[in-house]
C-alpha positions in Angstrom: -31.6 17.1 -20.3 -31.1 20.1 -22.3 -27.8 21.5 -23.5 -27.4 23.9 -20.6 -27.5 21.1 -18.1 -24.4 19.5 -19.7 -22.3 22.5 -19.0 -21.7 21.4 -15.5 -20.6 18.0 -16.3 -16.7 18.0 -16.1 -14.5 16.1 -18.4 -11.7 14.0 -16.9 -9.3 16.8 -17.7 -11.2 19.5 -16.1 -11.5 17.2 -12.9 -7.8 16.8 -12.9 -7.2 20.6 -13.4 -9.6 21.3 -10.6 -7.9 18.8 -8.3 -4.5 20.4 -9.2 -5.8 23.8 -8.5 -7.2 22.8 -5.1 -3.7 21.2 -4.3 -2.1 24.4 -5.3 -4.3 26.5 -3.1 -3.8 24.2 -0.2 -0.1 24.3 -0.6 -0.2 28.1 -0.8 -2.3 28.5 2.3 0.1 26.2 4.1 3.2 28.2 3.0 1.4 31.6 4.0 0.7 30.0 7.5 4.2 28.9 7.8 5.6 32.3 6.9 3.2 34.0 9.3 4.5 31.6 12.0 8.2 32.3 11.1 7.6 36.2 11.2 6.0 36.0 14.6 8.9 33.9 15.9 11.4 36.6 14.8 10.5 38.6 17.7 10.6 36.0 20.3 13.6 35.6 22.7 15.5 32.4 22.4 16.1 30.4 25.7 19.8 29.8 26.8 18.7 26.4 28.2 16.7 23.7 26.8 13.3 23.5 28.4 13.5 19.5 28.2 16.8 18.6 29.3 18.4 21.8 30.8 21.4 21.7 28.6 22.8 24.9 27.3 21.5 25.9 23.7 24.5 26.9 21.6 24.4 30.6 20.7 24.5 29.9 17.0 21.2 27.9 17.4 19.7 30.8 19.4 20.6 33.1 16.5 19.5 30.8 13.7 16.1 29.8 15.2 14.4 32.8 16.9 12.4 31.8 19.8 14.1 28.4 20.2 13.3 26.6 23.5 14.9 23.1 22.9 18.4 22.0 22.2 18.8 20.2 18.8 18.6 16.8 20.3 15.4 17.3 22.2 13.8 19.1 19.2 14.7 16.2 17.1 13.2 13.8 19.6 10.0 15.8 20.0 9.5 15.6 16.1 9.5 11.9 16.0 6.0 10.4 15.3 6.7 7.7 18.1 
């Protein structure tokens, strides 16, 4: 091996920095995706009744969460991993 071939071998510190950079880029992409989703929801109309249980969705929730389709209870249940 000559000297030029060693330039591509990363030190542990360089590997760690590359991993951190990759993680930061992934996080940045996730944040941008979330923001785009939130921007799209701003123009959606909130429902007055929950699509799951049919109970009224409070006006405060409708204003706080544009495009809301579920009451707080049903939304919490739908987010459970079980």
